[in-house]
Phi, psi and omega in degrees: 000140169213154176236142174250138181219141174280353184291153168306160175307315186291322179289312188295316177300323177298312186298312182298322180293310178305323183252010180048046180295137178239014173246166182296138173237111184273133182230170177076023181278161185270120183297330184280326181290317179296318177298330181282338180276307188251358185081196175106195191239135181239142179256129188282320189217104001284156185284116169204166177266137163291156181294146178226136180228134185234141167241127187245142167289163179307332184273359170099359179279158187277122174273318185209145174223129178235113170242141185245144176249018177191202189288337182245145180120048179238165176285135168249158195301316185295320179295315182303312182291324173299315182299315177301308184304316182292314173309319179294319183291327178288335180284344181279000000 
């Protein structure tokens, strides 16, 4: 698991601390470059990306992509685990 953020180092660290994240969080990324690479929705003022969540197979193909254009519509832990477990069963 990895998170990509357009936030500053300070804001990204606050998020890591607030949620006790234990995976890498890359920060300071360019919102327009990320949008051009993965798609999704961007807010112009203030500039930020709306959330995008990917679940990938070991070979890098996408199992699931969720992109939000607002406050609702994000991957949640329970659903993510179920999708991963289902995907692993289907691969056997």
